[in-house]
C-alpha atoms as a printed R data frame, in Angstrom:
   type eleno elety resid chain resno       x      y       z
1  ATOM     1    CA   MET     A     1   0.000  0.000   0.000
2  ATOM     2    CA   ALA     A     2   1.305  3.421  -0.925
3  ATOM     3    CA   SER     A     3   1.949  5.960   1.786
4  ATOM     4    CA   ILE     A     4   0.031  9.218   1.999
5  ATOM     5    CA   ASP     A     5   3.030 11.137   0.692
6  ATOM     6    CA   GLN     A     6   3.214  8.909  -2.386
7  ATOM     7    CA   HIS     A     7  -0.470  9.522  -3.092
8  ATOM     8    CA   ARG     A     8   0.130 13.261  -2.818
9  ATOM     9    CA   GLN     A     9   3.201 13.166  -5.060
10 ATOM    10    CA   TRP     A    10   1.622 11.042  -7.793
11 ATOM    11    CA   SER     A    11  -1.645 12.957  -7.787
12 ATOM    12    CA   GLY     A    12   0.232 16.272  -7.927
13 ATOM    13    CA   LEU     A    13   2.315 15.061 -10.865
14 ATOM    14    CA   THR     A    14  -0.791 13.764 -12.653
15 ATOM    15    CA   ALA     A    15  -2.610 17.058 -12.161
16 ATOM    16    CA   ALA     A    16   0.424 19.074 -13.255
17 ATOM    17    CA   GLY     A    17   0.757 16.958 -16.397
18 ATOM    18    CA   ALA     A    18  -2.902 17.442 -17.258
19 ATOM    19    CA   ALA     A    19  -2.615 21.198 -16.673
20 ATOM    20    CA   LEU     A    20   0.480 21.420 -18.878
21 ATOM    21    CA   ALA     A    21  -1.264 19.440 -21.608
22 ATOM    22    CA   MET     A    22  -4.263 21.776 -21.466
23 ATOM    23    CA   LEU     A    23  -1.943 24.778 -21.540
24 ATOM    24    CA   PHE     A    24  -0.337 23.322 -24.682
25 ATOM    25    CA   ILE     A    25  -3.721 22.632 -26.314
26 ATOM    26    CA   ASP     A    26  -5.797 25.671 -25.545
27 ATOM    27    CA   GLY     A    27  -3.868 28.259 -23.567
28 ATOM    28    CA   VAL     A    28  -3.827 29.729 -20.097
29 ATOM    29    CA   GLY     A    29  -7.571 30.252 -19.652
30 ATOM    30    CA   SER     A    30  -8.441 26.603 -20.218
31 ATOM    31    CA   ALA     A    31  -5.554 25.454 -18.027
32 ATOM    32    CA   VAL     A    32  -6.848 27.602 -15.167
33 ATOM    33    CA   VAL     A    33 -10.365 26.207 -15.593
34 ATOM    34    CA   LEU     A    34  -8.946 22.677 -15.549
35 ATOM    35    CA   CYS     A    35  -6.971 23.412 -12.384
36 ATOM    36    CA   CYS     A    36 -10.177 24.600 -10.714
37 ATOM    37    CA   GLY     A    37 -11.840 21.342 -11.759
38 ATOM    38    CA   LEU     A    38  -8.953 19.310 -10.359
39 ATOM    39    CA   CYS     A    39  -9.239 20.933  -6.930
40 ATOM    40    CA   LEU     A    40 -11.956 18.550  -5.710
41 ATOM    41    CA   PRO     A    41 -10.207 15.286  -6.699
42 ATOM    42    CA   LEU     A    42  -6.913 16.530  -5.280
43 ATOM    43    CA   THR     A    43  -8.625 17.537  -2.032
44 ATOM    44    CA   LEU     A    44 -10.168 14.068  -1.729
45 ATOM    45    CA   ILE     A    45  -6.749 12.447  -2.273
46 ATOM    46    CA   TRP     A    46  -4.671 14.753  -0.097
47 ATOM    47    CA   PHE     A    47  -7.085 15.094   2.835
48 ATOM    48    CA   ALA     A    48  -8.875 11.728   2.822
49 ATOM    49    CA   GLU     A    49  -8.518 11.120   6.572
50 ATOM    50    CA   PRO     A    50 -10.125 14.344   7.879
51 ATOM    51    CA   LEU     A    51 -12.789 14.302   5.156
52 ATOM    52    CA   GLY     A    52 -13.615 10.683   5.960
53 ATOM    53    CA   GLN     A    53 -14.040 11.544   9.644
54 ATOM    54    CA   PHE     A    54 -16.703 14.165   8.922
55 ATOM    55    CA   VAL     A    55 -20.074 13.410  10.488
56 ATOM    56    CA   GLY     A    56 -22.844 15.982  10.356
57 ATOM    57    CA   ARG     A    57 -25.230 17.850   8.131
58 ATOM    58    CA   VAL     A    58 -24.501 18.549   4.469
59 ATOM    59    CA   GLY     A    59 -27.264 20.568   2.875
60 ATOM    60    CA   TYR     A    60 -30.476 18.642   3.550
61 ATOM    61    CA   ARG     A    61 -28.653 15.356   4.180
62 ATOM    62    CA   HIS     A    62 -27.101 14.022   7.353
63 ATOM    63    CA   ILE     A    63 -23.960 11.858   7.429
64 ATOM    64    CA   ASN     A    64 -24.300  9.341  10.272
65 ATOM    65    CA   ARG     A    65 -21.049  7.388   9.981
66 ATOM    66    CA   GLU     A    66 -17.430  8.046   9.120
67 ATOM    67    CA   SER     A    67 -16.268  7.095   5.647
68 ATOM    68    CA   PRO     A    68 -13.182  4.936   5.174
69 ATOM    69    CA   PRO     A    69 -10.253  7.133   4.053
70 ATOM    70    CA   GLU     A    70  -9.409  4.555   1.386
71 ATOM    71    CA   LEU     A    71 -12.840  5.053  -0.200
72 ATOM    72    CA   VAL     A    72 -12.516  8.841  -0.117
73 ATOM    73    CA   ARG     A    73  -9.051  8.624  -1.682
74 ATOM    74    CA   ALA     A    74 -10.276  6.137  -4.332
75 ATOM    75    CA   LEU     A    75 -13.071  8.511  -5.367
76 ATOM    76    CA   GLY     A    76 -10.492 11.288  -5.677
77 ATOM    77    CA   TRP     A    77  -8.280  9.108  -7.872
78 ATOM    78    CA   LEU     A    78 -11.262  8.173 -10.019
79 ATOM    79    CA   GLY     A    79 -12.088 11.834 -10.631
80 ATOM    80    CA   LEU     A    80  -8.464 12.714 -11.291
81 ATOM    81    CA   ILE     A    81  -7.970  9.855 -13.741
82 ATOM    82    CA   VAL     A    82 -11.201 10.595 -15.611
83 ATOM    83    CA   LEU     A    83 -10.308 14.287 -16.045
84 ATOM    84    CA   SER     A    84  -6.694 13.508 -16.968
85 ATOM    85    CA   SER     A    85  -7.770 10.863 -19.490
86 ATOM    86    CA   ALA     A    86 -10.124 13.332 -21.138
87 ATOM    87    CA   ILE     A    87  -7.214 15.759 -21.482
88 ATOM    88    CA   LEU     A    88  -4.960 13.075 -22.982
89 ATOM    89    CA   PHE     A    89  -7.624 12.180 -25.543
90 ATOM    90    CA   ALA     A    90  -7.972 15.863 -26.429
91 ATOM    91    CA   VAL     A    91  -4.205 16.152 -26.858
92 ATOM    92    CA   ALA     A    92  -4.172 13.101 -29.106
93 ATOM    93    CA   ARG     A    93  -6.977 14.474 -31.285
94 ATOM    94    CA   THR     A    94  -5.255 17.848 -31.538
95 ATOM    95    CA   LEU     A    95  -1.898 16.349 -32.499
96 ATOM    96    CA   ARG     A    96  -3.496 13.955 -34.981
97 ATOM    97    CA   GLY     A    97  -5.298 16.846 -36.669
98 ATOM    98    CA   ALA     A    98  -2.113 18.929 -36.990
């Protein structure tokens, strides 16, 4: 099992690579928008333990039990991989069309 620091390093590198790819494809504005979209997955990965310990009211819903940090981190990785994959496919289409 990877340590927390390894999760943070790999997720940071993945996000940075996706942001650089978007910067290459469409410029600064799109890269900034992508970075804003990557904030939630990175937060889930980097702060899985305190987020998993949250119990209380969220909007009209109530969280009764703590969530396992592994599940919180896995959801963050899923979001990060989906967004990064979409960027890689966009890069491939752009380079193929050039």
